[in-house]
N, C-alpha and C positions, 0 to 999 in steps of 0.2 A: 475584431468583431467579437462579443460576447456569445458565448455557448454553454449550454448546460450539458456536463459531464456526469458520469458516476464517479463516485469517489469514496474513499474509507480514510479512515486516521488510523496510524499506528503510533505506538508509543516510540521514542528512543531507545536506544540505537538503532532498533529495527529499520523505521524509516530511513534511516542514512543507508544501512545495509543493502536494502531495496535500491536505493537510488544510485549505490556503487557499483551494483551487480555483483556482490557478493551474495546476496538472498534473494534467491529464484524461487523459493517457495516459501508464502505466508501461512502460518497455520491459525486456526478459529476454531472453535467449538460446535461451529454452526456453518452450515452449507448453503449454498445459493443456486438457482438455476441461471443468473446472469453469467454471460460470458462475454467478453470484449473491452475496450477499452476502461481503465480504472486511474483515477489519479490518486496518486499516495500522498497523503497529506501527514503531517507531523503535529502529535497532539502537543497541547499546551503543556502538559507535566510527563515527564520530567523537565526540568528549565535545561535541556540540552539543545544547542543549537543546531542548526535552526529548528526552532519550536514555532507551533501556530502557523505552518507554510505549508503550501502546495509544493511538492519538491519533483515530482516526475510522472510521468504518463506510462502504464505499462500495460499489456495484453493479459487478462485472465483466462486462461483458454482450457484450463480443466481443474477439476476438483475431486480429489479421491480421500479414503481415510488414510491418515498419516501410518508411514510405517517406518521400521527401524532405517531403512534406506534412504528416506527422506531427511533424515537430522543433519547431514553435513549442507545441502543446500538451503536447508530451514534456518540454520545456526541455531537449533535449538534441539534439546533432547525430546523423544516422544512422550506424551503425556496422554491420560485416558481420555477418550470423546475427541481426540485432536481429527481435525481435515487439513489436508495438504492442499493450497490455493497455488497452480503452478503458474508462474508469471513469466513473461519474456518481453523482447521489444520494448525494453527499457529506454525512455525518452526524458532525459532532466529538463526539468524548468528553469531556465536560468536568467535572470536570477530567480529564486524561488519567490513565490506569492504569497502575501500575508491573506489567511483563510480563517473563518471559524468553522471548525469540525464539526462532526456529528456522531452519534453511535451509528453501526451497522453502515450499510451502504447506504450514500445518501446523495442527493442531485447539487452539484456546485456548480454555479453560475460564473464562469472563468473567462477572463479577459490574458490570453497571453503575451499581450502588450503592456499590461499594467504591472507596475513594479512594486 
């Protein structure tokens, strides 16, 4: 049954790193009041497989200004204006589902049985 989910697109290899559980902090130059489940989608570019797909569902549970201590879990060095988005409860979508991404947090109609 199709259901609307909140989603965000990440470039590769970051989307794969979140899906694998290695990256548990996503960084952005903006914040949001949204907390809850978030579908992690891989952007169309760069063409690193799997691209243009919904890869996993995570729980976004907190957002804070990025600190040096967040670098390892974010898989990136601190940069000016960065926010750390804390992710947990990673649930891979297997197999990944083709999607059309968008900028920012967007609504995604997702059918987990779709291939």
